[in-house]
C-alpha positions in Angstrom: -5.4 26.0 14.7 -5.7 29.9 14.2 -4.3 32.0 11.3 -2.1 33.7 13.2 -0.5 30.5 14.4 -0.1 29.3 10.8 0.6 32.5 8.7 4.0 34.1 8.8 2.7 37.4 8.3 0.0 37.1 11.1 -3.0 38.0 8.8 -6.4 36.3 7.9 -7.3 38.5 5.2 -8.9 36.2 2.5 -8.2 39.1 -0.1 -4.6 38.0 0.4 -5.3 35.3 -2.0 -4.5 35.9 -5.5 -6.9 35.6 -8.3 -7.2 32.7 -10.6 -4.4 32.2 -13.4 -2.1 34.8 -11.1 1.2 33.0 -10.8 1.0 32.7 -7.2 -2.6 31.1 -7.8 -2.5 28.0 -5.0 -2.2 30.5 -2.3 -5.0 30.6 0.1 -6.2 32.2 3.7 -3.4 33.9 5.4 -1.0 33.5 2.7 -0.6 29.6 3.0 -0.1 27.1 0.2 -2.7 25.1 -0.7 -2.8 21.0 -0.9 -5.3 20.9 -3.5 -6.6 22.6 -6.7 -4.5 24.5 -9.2 -1.0 25.0 -8.3 -0.9 21.8 -6.4 -0.9 19.3 -9.5 2.6 18.3 -8.5 2.5 17.6 -4.5 6.0 16.6 -4.2 7.3 20.3 -5.6 4.9 22.0 -3.0 6.2 19.9 -0.2 10.1 20.9 -1.5 9.0 24.6 -1.5 7.2 24.1 2.1 10.3 22.5 3.3 12.6 25.3 1.7 10.5 28.0 3.4 9.5 26.6 6.9 11.9 23.6 7.5 10.4 20.1 8.6 7.1 21.1 9.7 4.9 23.7 7.5 1.7 25.1 7.5 -0.5 24.4 4.6 -4.5 24.4 3.8 -6.7 21.5 2.9 -9.7 21.2 0.9 -12.2 24.1 1.6 -9.1 26.0 3.1 -8.8 24.0 6.2 -5.9 24.6 7.8 -3.1 21.9 8.9 0.5 21.2 9.6 2.8 19.2 7.2 4.9 17.1 8.7 7.9 16.8 6.3 10.8 15.6 8.3 11.6 12.1 9.1 12.5 12.6 12.3 9.7 14.6 13.0 7.2 12.0 11.6 8.5 9.4 13.9 8.2 11.7 16.7 4.5 12.3 16.2 3.6 8.8 15.7 5.7 7.6 18.8 4.6 10.2 21.2 0.6 9.5 22.0 0.8 11.5 24.8 1.0 14.4 22.4 -0.4 13.3 19.4 -3.4 10.7 18.4 -5.7 10.0 15.8 -8.7 11.1 17.9 -10.2 13.7 15.2 -13.1 14.5 17.8 -10.4 16.4 19.4 -9.6 18.6 16.2 -10.7 22.1 16.7 -11.7 22.5 13.1 -14.4 19.6 13.3 -15.5 21.0 16.6 -15.9 24.8 15.3 -17.6 23.8 11.7 -14.3 24.9 9.7 -14.6 21.1 8.4 -18.0 20.9 6.6 -19.9 17.8 6.5 -19.4 17.7 2.7 -15.4 17.9 2.2 -14.3 15.4 0.1 -12.0 14.2 2.6 -14.5 13.6 5.1 -14.1 9.7 5.0 -10.5 10.2 6.6 -11.5 13.1 8.7 -14.9 11.5 10.3 -13.7 9.6 13.7 -14.7 5.6 13.4 -14.8 3.2 16.0 -11.7 1.5 14.8 -8.2 0.8 16.3 -6.4 3.6 14.4 -8.8 6.0 15.9 -8.7 4.8 19.6 -6.3 5.1 22.5 -5.5 3.4 25.8 -7.1 0.6 26.7 -9.8 1.0 24.2 -6.6 0.9 21.3 -5.7 -2.1 22.9 -8.9 -3.9 22.3 -9.7 -3.2 19.2 -5.8 -3.6 17.9 -5.6 -6.6 19.6 -8.7 -8.1 18.2 -7.1 -7.1 14.4 -3.9 -8.3 15.2 -5.3 -11.8 16.7 -7.6 -12.1 13.4 -4.4 -11.3 11.3 -2.3 -14.2 13.0 -4.9 -17.0 12.0 -4.1 -16.1 8.2 -2.4 -18.9 6.3 0.7 -17.1 4.8 1.8 -20.2 3.0 -1.5 -21.0 1.7 -1.7 -17.2 0.7 1.3 -17.2 -1.3 -0.3 -20.2 -3.4 -3.4 -18.2 -3.9 -1.4 -15.1 -4.9 0.5 -17.2 -7.5 -2.9 -19.0 -8.7 -5.0 -15.4 -9.0 -1.7 -14.2 -10.6 -1.6 -16.7 -13.4 -5.2 -16.3 -13.7 -5.1 -12.6 -14.4 -2.3 -13.2 -17.0 -4.1 -15.8 -18.5 -6.6 -13.4 -19.6 -3.9 -11.2 -21.5 -1.1 -13.3 -22.4 -2.2 -14.3 -25.8 -2.7 -10.8 -26.9 0.9 -9.8 -26.8 -0.2 -6.5 -25.2 -1.9 -5.3 -21.7 -2.2 -2.5 -19.2 -0.6 -3.6 -16.1 -2.5 -1.4 -14.1 -5.9 -1.9 -15.3 -5.7 -5.5 -16.0 -3.3 -6.6 -13.3 -2.4 -4.1 -10.6 -5.4 -3.0 -9.6 -7.1 -6.6 -9.6 -4.6 -8.7 -7.7 -4.9 -7.2 -4.5 -8.5 -6.9 -4.3 -8.7 -10.8 -5.7 -6.4 -11.8 -2.4 -8.3 -9.4 0.0 -11.5 -10.7 -0.8 -10.8 -14.2 -0.3 -8.6 -13.4 2.9 -11.7 -11.5 4.4 -14.3 -14.4 3.1 -16.1 -12.7 0.3 -14.7 -14.0 -2.9 -17.9 -13.8 -4.3 -18.2 -10.0 -4.1 -15.0 -9.8 -6.3 -16.1 -7.6 -9.5 -15.2 -4.4 -11.0 -17.4 -2.7 -8.9 -16.0 -3.2 -5.9 -12.5 -2.6 -7.2 -13.4 1.0 -8.9 -15.2 1.9 -5.3 -11.9 0.7 -3.6 -9.7 3.1 -5.9 -12.3 5.9 -5.7 -12.6 6.2 -1.9 -9.3 7.6 -1.0 -9.2 10.0 -3.9 -11.2 12.8 -2.2 -13.3 13.1 -5.2 -17.0 14.0 -5.7 -17.8 10.5 -5.5 -16.1 9.5 -2.4 -18.6 9.6 -0.1 -20.7 7.2 -2.4 -18.2 4.8 -2.8 -17.4 4.8 1.0 -21.4 4.1 1.4 -20.9 1.1 -1.3 -18.4 -0.4 0.5 -19.8 -0.3 3.9 -22.9 -2.2 2.3 -20.9 -4.7 1.4 -18.9 -5.1 4.4 -21.6 -4.8 6.5 -23.8 -7.7 4.8 -20.3 -9.8 5.0 -20.4 -9.1 8.8 -24.1 -10.2 9.2 -23.5 -13.3 7.2 -20.4 -14.3 9.4 -22.0 -13.5 12.3 -24.6 -15.9 11.8 -22.5 -18.7 9.8 -18.8 -18.4 10.9 -15.9 -19.6 8.6 -12.5 -19.9 8.7 -12.0 -16.6 7.3 -10.4 -13.2 8.5 -13.9 -11.7 9.1 -15.1 -14.5 11.3 -12.0 -14.5 13.5 -12.3 -11.0 14.2 -16.0 -11.4 15.0 -15.0 -14.4 17.4 -12.2 -12.6 19.0 -12.6 -12.1 23.2 -12.6 -8.5 22.4 -16.2 -8.8 21.3 -16.3 -6.3 18.7 -20.0 -4.9 17.8 -21.2 -5.2 14.1 -20.4 -1.5 13.4 -16.7 -2.0 14.8 -16.1 -5.0 12.6 -17.6 -3.0 9.3 -15.4 -0.2 9.8 -12.2 -2.3 10.6 -13.2 -4.3 7.8 -13.4 -1.3 5.3 -10.0 0.1 6.5 -8.3 -3.1 6.2 -9.6 -3.6 2.5 -9.3 -0.3 1.2 -5.5 0.2 2.9 -4.6 -3.0 1.7 -6.1 -2.8 -1.9 -5.0 0.8 -2.5 -1.6 0.4 -1.0 -1.0 -2.8 -2.9 -2.4 -2.0 -6.2 0.2 1.2 -5.9 3.2 -1.0 -4.7 2.7 -3.3 -7.8 2.6 -0.5 -10.1 5.2 1.3 -9.0 7.6 -1.8 -8.8 6.5 -2.7 -12.3 7.2 0.7 -13.9 10.6 1.1 -12.5 11.9 -2.4 -13.6 10.6 -1.2 -17.0 11.9 2.3 -17.3 15.3 2.0 -15.1 17.6 0.0 -16.8 20.1 0.1 -13.9 17.1 -1.2 -11.8 16.6 -4.1 -14.0 20.1 -5.1 -14.4 20.2 -5.6 -10.8 17.7 -7.6 -10.8 18.7 -9.5 -13.9 22.3 -9.8 -12.4 20.9 -11.3 -8.9 22.1 -7.8 -6.9 18.7 -7.3 -6.0 15.7 -9.5 -5.4 12.1 -9.0 -5.8 11.5 -8.2 -2.2 14.4 -5.6 -2.2 12.9 -4.1 -5.4 9.6 -3.6 -3.2 11.5 -2.2 -0.3 13.0 0.2 -2.6 9.8 0.9 -4.1 8.2 1.8 -0.6 11.1 4.4 0.0 10.9 5.9 -3.7 7.2 5.7 -4.5 5.3 4.9 -1.1 1.9 3.8 -1.8 0.2 6.6 0.5 1.9 9.7 0.3 0.1 10.9 3.6 -1.9 9.8 6.4 -4.4 12.4 7.7 -5.1 13.3 10.4 -3.0 13.3 13.5 -4.3 15.5 16.3 -2.3 17.9 18.8 -3.7 16.7 22.4 -1.5 19.6 24.1 0.2 22.5 23.2 3.5 21.4 21.8 6.9 22.0 19.6 7.4 20.3 16.9 10.0 20.8 13.5 10.5 24.6 15.4 6.9 25.3 14.8 4.5 26.0 17.7 1.7 23.4 17.5 -1.2 24.5 19.5 -3.8 21.9 21.1 -6.4 20.8 18.9 -4.3 21.4 15.8 -4.3 18.9 13.2 -1.2 17.5 11.1 -0.6 15.4 8.2 1.9 12.5 8.6 4.2 13.1 5.8 5.2 9.9 4.2 6.5 10.7 0.9 8.5 14.1 2.2 9.6 12.2 5.3 11.1 9.4 2.7 13.3 12.3 1.0 14.4 14.3 3.9 17.7 15.3 2.9 18.9 14.8 6.5 18.4 10.8 6.0 18.9 10.9 2.6 21.1 13.0 1.1 21.1 11.5 -2.5 17.4 10.5 -2.7 18.3 8.4 -6.0 20.4 6.0 -3.8 19.5 2.4 -3.5 18.5 1.6 0.1 19.4 -1.9 0.1 16.6 -3.8 2.1 16.5 -0.8 4.4 13.1 -0.8 6.3 13.4 2.7 8.1 11.0 4.1 5.7 7.6 5.5 6.3 5.5 3.9 4.3 3.6 1.9 6.8 3.7 4.7 9.3 4.9 3.7 13.1 4.3 3.7 16.8 0.9 2.5 18.2 -0.7 2.8 14.7 1.7 1.2 12.5 0.0 -0.5 9.8 -0.7 -4.4 11.0 -1.3 -5.9 7.6 2.0 -4.6 6.1 3.3 -8.2 5.4 0.3 -9.0 3.7 0.7 -6.3 1.3 4.5 -7.2 0.8 3.8 -10.9 0.0 0.9 -10.0 -2.7 3.5 -7.5 -4.5 6.4 -9.9 -4.2 5.0 -13.2 -5.2 2.3 -11.1 -7.9 5.6 -9.5 -9.8 8.0 -12.3 -9.5 5.0 -14.9 -10.9 4.0 -12.2 -13.6 7.8 -11.6 -14.9 8.4 -15.6 -14.8 5.2 -15.7 -17.3 6.6 -12.8 -19.3 9.9 -12.6 -19.3 10.5 -10.6 -22.1 7.8 -7.8 -21.2 8.8 -4.2 -22.3 7.2 -0.6 -21.8 4.8 -0.2 -25.0 5.2 3.8 -24.7 7.9 6.3 -24.2 8.4 7.0 -20.5 7.2 10.5 -20.7 3.8 9.4 -21.6 3.0 7.7 -18.8 0.0 9.6 -16.6 -0.4 9.8 -13.1 -3.6 10.7 -11.3 -2.5 12.4 -7.7 -4.3 13.3 -4.5 -3.2 14.2 -1.1 -3.4 10.8 -0.2 -1.5 8.9 -2.8 -0.2 9.1 -6.3 -0.8 6.4 -8.8 -0.1 5.5 -12.3 -3.6 5.3 -14.8 -2.1 3.1 -17.1 1.1 1.0 -17.7 1.2 -0.4 -21.4 3.4 -3.1 -22.1 4.1 -5.3 -24.9 5.6 -8.9 -24.9 5.6 -12.0 -27.2 2.2 -13.7 -27.1 2.0 -16.7 -24.6 -0.3 -19.8 -24.6 -2.5 -19.8 -21.2 -1.7 -22.2 -18.7 -3.6 -24.5 -16.5 -3.2 -22.7 -13.2 -4.2 -25.9 -11.2 -2.4 -28.6 -13.1 1.1 -29.9 -12.0 3.6 -29.6 -15.2 5.0 -32.8 -16.5 8.4 -31.8 -17.1 8.9 -28.7 -14.4 12.8 -28.1 -15.5 11.1 -26.9 -18.9 9.3 -24.0 -17.1 12.1 -22.5 -15.1 12.5 -18.7 -15.1 14.5 -17.5 -18.2 18.2 -17.0 -17.2 17.4 -13.4 -17.8 15.4 -13.1 -14.6 17.1 -13.7 -11.5 14.0 -12.4 -9.2 14.2 -14.2 -5.7 16.5 -15.3 -3.7 16.0 -18.9 -1.8 15.3 -18.8 1.8 16.6 -21.4 4.1 13.8 -24.0 3.9 13.6 -26.1 7.1 10.9 -28.2 6.1 11.3 -31.6 5.0 11.5 -32.3 1.2 8.2 -34.3 0.5 9.1 -35.9 -3.2 7.2 -39.2 -2.2 3.8 -37.3 -1.5 1.0 -37.5 -4.0 0.6 -33.4 -3.3 4.3 -32.6 -3.9 5.5 -34.5 -6.7 5.2 -38.1 -8.5 7.1 -41.0 -6.6 10.2 -41.5 -8.9 10.1 -45.1 -8.5 7.5 -47.4 -7.2 10.2 -49.2 -5.1 9.9 -48.7 -1.2 13.4 -47.4 -1.2 14.2 -43.8 0.2 13.8 -40.9 -1.7 17.1 -40.2 -3.3 18.8 -37.0 -2.6 18.6 -34.6 -5.8 21.8 -33.7 -7.4 23.2 -30.4 -6.5 22.9 -27.8 -9.1 26.4 -26.8 -10.7 28.5 -24.1 -8.9 27.6 -21.3 -11.0 24.0 -21.7 -10.7 23.3 -22.1 -7.1 19.9 -22.3 -5.4 18.0 -23.5 -8.4 16.6 -26.7 -7.3 15.4 -24.7 -4.2 13.8 -22.2 -6.3 12.1 -24.8 -8.4 10.8 -26.3 -5.0 9.3 -23.3 -4.1 7.7 -22.5 -7.7 6.9 -26.3 -7.6 4.5 -25.7 -4.1 3.3 -22.2 -5.3 5.2 -20.5 -2.9 
């Protein structure tokens, strides 16, 4: 990517950049907009300014004034990710890395550096690595994970339910995904505040991002060595033992990208859903009235506030035309998830509800579409549903305009979400209630819709419910609920099983 290929004026004169404090601060080499530093505090506004000036594909500058294209259009993003013959994730082909424009200490280097992972591979190598990841994913017991998510939610809520106040970011959203991911990967003993903070810090491009990345890799390489020597029934062991025969380095790097991506995305997703529930009366009313389920609320959030606003970089493998711009071989492009989701050509009214529409860009697309997106969804869905069940009267404890966000090129997330509620007693998360009907969700919360249940009811099983009578007669058929409360029994059954 050259200055003249980016600059509307064809100049790369660095004196064209205005001094700090000038109204045009945020303009860099070649008169291009910076996506970092002063003037880029609100990237949503920057993207819309770029869209107005350039259209669906715009030139811009990353940290250290590294030139890059921002793909802002929904269809242009899909074209890029679905055409591996033109665009790929192999950063070794990036001209700016080859010629030294990207310095080794660039704070975004954890995003830039090539790694032996499926998201950077192509062709047969991509099929080998991706096959190992999806194969290991297929071994996850989703029903068991739902029960684990529910228990983990109860344990987290137990820590603050008696206080009547909490920060749902620092005390809930930032911890639930890490608890679950440590369990899935097979390292529950590693869960602590340090690994939570490192996973939060690494994608930010902060001064400590490289150190946070090194800490996570140390944890995951030690896990890889343990599971190589002592396999268990967990994701890491299945990844190691897959016929693709991944090396220890390949295993560790895949664990890192899975852990960080799943953690960061899900933490942001939970916080975003809860914020909207607490601040948007229309959104909350639709949940209360049953017009929207928690899964639909999660999907709406993936449109409005995707957990990752961008993915970078994609690299042009050949000269190409995209969105009216001439893209040269070796140029880098940003997958613009957030701006693509509000492309006026697909969402003329950005405030309109999408009613379960899954054509958003939150999980990417094409060959590198997120393989763990269903895990992220289920953590958010079960966690939010269980939280609202425990705290049906939860309310925001500050004015909405007092909420703060931390933003980077990668994402935007809430710093805090203070809430208040009537203090509640702790619950024994392992004990079964003696009278389950007394613990049904408040009628003010209809936050889930029963799914068809093809599993036979096991009312006589000691692992599901007490036997109603000691006689050997067949289990009686449950009495149907009244017509004005459809599906309550099935919701109760799912709750009873910890689903």
